[in-house]
C-alpha positions in Angstrom: 53.4 79.8 49.3 55.3 82.5 47.4 56.5 80.1 44.7 53.0 78.8 44.2 51.5 82.3 43.9 54.2 83.4 41.4 53.4 80.3 39.3 49.7 81.2 39.4 50.4 84.6 37.8 52.0 83.0 34.7 48.9 81.1 33.5 46.4 82.5 31.1 43.0 81.0 31.7 40.7 79.7 29.0 37.2 81.2 28.7 35.6 78.7 26.3 33.1 77.4 28.8 29.6 78.4 27.7 28.4 78.5 31.3 30.7 81.4 32.3 28.1 84.2 31.8 25.5 82.3 33.8 27.8 81.7 36.7 29.1 85.3 36.6 25.5 86.6 36.9 24.8 84.2 39.8 28.0 85.0 41.7 26.6 87.9 43.8 23.8 85.8 45.3 25.4 82.3 45.0 26.6 82.1 48.6 23.1 82.9 49.9 21.3 80.5 47.7 19.1 77.9 49.4 21.0 75.3 47.4 24.0 75.9 49.6 22.2 74.6 52.6 20.0 71.9 51.0 22.5 70.6 48.4 26.0 71.9 48.2 26.6 72.0 51.9 25.6 68.4 52.4 27.9 67.3 49.5 30.8 69.3 51.0 30.3 67.6 54.4 30.2 64.1 52.8 33.4 64.8 50.8 35.4 66.1 53.8 34.1 63.3 56.1 35.3 60.8 53.5 38.7 62.4 53.4 39.0 62.4 57.2 37.9 58.7 57.3 39.9 57.3 54.4 42.8 59.8 54.1 46.1 59.8 55.9 46.4 60.6 59.6 48.6 63.6 59.0 46.7 66.8 58.1 47.1 68.0 54.5 49.5 71.0 54.2 48.0 72.2 50.9 44.5 71.8 49.4 43.3 73.0 46.0 39.6 73.3 45.1 38.9 73.1 41.3 35.7 74.8 40.3 35.6 76.5 43.7 32.8 79.0 43.1 32.7 81.4 46.0 35.0 79.3 48.1 32.4 77.7 50.4 34.0 74.2 50.3 37.5 75.7 51.1 36.0 77.7 54.0 34.6 74.5 55.5 37.9 72.7 54.9 39.8 75.5 56.7 37.8 74.6 59.9 39.0 71.0 59.7 42.5 71.8 58.7 43.3 75.3 59.9 47.1 75.1 59.1 46.7 74.0 55.5 47.4 76.4 52.6 44.2 76.8 50.6 43.9 77.6 46.9 40.8 77.8 44.7 40.4 78.1 40.9 37.3 78.8 38.9 36.9 80.0 35.3 34.1 82.4 36.2 35.6 85.8 36.9 32.8 87.1 39.2 32.8 83.9 41.2 36.5 84.4 41.9 35.8 88.1 42.8 33.2 87.0 45.3 35.4 84.2 46.7 38.2 86.7 47.3 35.9 89.1 49.0 34.4 86.4 51.3 37.6 84.5 52.1 40.5 86.9 52.5 42.8 84.2 53.9 42.5 81.9 50.8 44.2 82.5 47.5 42.0 82.4 44.4 42.7 82.4 40.7 40.7 82.5 37.5 41.5 79.3 35.7 39.8 76.2 34.2 40.5 72.6 35.3 42.3 72.0 32.1 45.1 74.6 32.9 45.8 74.7 36.6 48.1 77.5 37.6 50.3 75.5 40.0 53.7 73.8 39.9 53.9 70.1 39.7 53.3 68.3 43.0 51.9 71.3 44.8 49.0 69.7 46.8 48.3 66.9 49.2 44.5 67.1 48.4 42.5 68.3 45.4 38.8 68.8 45.7 36.1 69.3 43.0 32.4 69.7 43.9 29.6 69.7 41.3 31.7 71.2 38.5 33.1 68.1 36.7 30.2 68.0 34.1 31.1 71.6 33.1 34.7 70.9 32.2 35.4 71.2 28.5 38.0 68.4 28.5 37.6 66.0 31.3 40.6 63.9 30.4 42.9 66.9 30.4 41.4 68.2 33.6 42.1 65.0 35.4 45.7 64.9 34.0 46.2 68.4 35.4 45.0 67.3 38.8 47.3 64.3 38.8 50.2 66.7 37.8 49.6 69.1 40.7 49.1 66.4 43.3 52.0 65.1 45.3 52.8 61.4 45.2 50.0 59.5 47.0 48.0 62.7 47.1 44.2 62.3 47.2 41.6 63.6 44.8 37.9 63.8 46.0 35.5 64.4 43.2 31.7 65.0 43.6 29.4 65.4 40.7 25.7 65.2 40.0 24.7 61.7 38.8 21.2 62.0 37.3 22.5 61.4 33.8 19.2 61.1 31.8 17.4 64.0 33.4 20.4 66.3 33.0 20.9 65.5 29.4 17.2 65.9 28.5 16.6 69.1 30.4 19.9 70.9 30.6 21.9 69.4 27.8 24.7 68.4 30.2 26.8 65.3 29.4 27.3 63.6 32.7 29.5 60.5 33.3 28.4 57.3 34.9 30.2 55.7 37.9 31.9 53.3 35.5 32.9 56.1 33.1 34.4 58.2 35.9 36.3 55.2 37.2 37.8 54.6 33.8 38.7 58.3 33.3 40.4 58.3 36.7 42.4 55.2 35.9 43.3 56.6 32.6 44.8 59.7 34.3 46.9 57.6 36.5 44.7 57.4 39.6 43.8 54.5 41.8 40.1 54.6 42.7 39.7 53.9 46.4 36.0 54.4 46.8 32.9 55.5 45.0 29.6 56.2 46.8 26.3 57.8 46.0 24.5 60.1 48.5 21.3 58.7 49.9 19.2 60.7 47.4 21.4 59.3 44.6 21.7 62.8 43.2 25.5 62.9 43.7 28.3 60.5 43.1 31.5 60.9 45.2 34.8 59.4 44.0 37.9 59.2 46.1 41.1 58.5 44.3 44.8 58.4 45.0 47.6 59.4 42.7 
């Protein structure tokens, strides 16, 4: 872990994301939001269940969460894989401050998806939950995830999928199932499975490096 932490200190995060101020304001109450129980928690359970079902039999030794918020997904992952090293990155400074306070046994760093502060081939599993549509450069972010994954490592991506509604009301440019698959393949991944939650609000993609 020491080598990974030393590498994390070398990176200078980008702060170009226009959502940062909104997430910084939300950070103090984010973990208590009703959305955690009704929305995010369900997505996290589906992601981890998919990894348990489709992933290797051996438990992962290192997991990275990209866009980790206050660390709730990693906290849940730690119950399933208690021996894994856990790392979280998020570009919002206050989210990382709350994550560090709430999860003293997990290492967190301020960083965007496009510039991950880890050496090559660090992780067995990379997670990203409901943050993909906020990434400034999705192609670069996926390339970074491929870089930090070990050979045959798994990437589980969950993102909201109501494309038209999000574009009209929030100005967010979401990607379709086909577009996400193409981006994954372009970054060197093999897409193993794509599934929508029953409400069709979220698309989960599992890919292997």
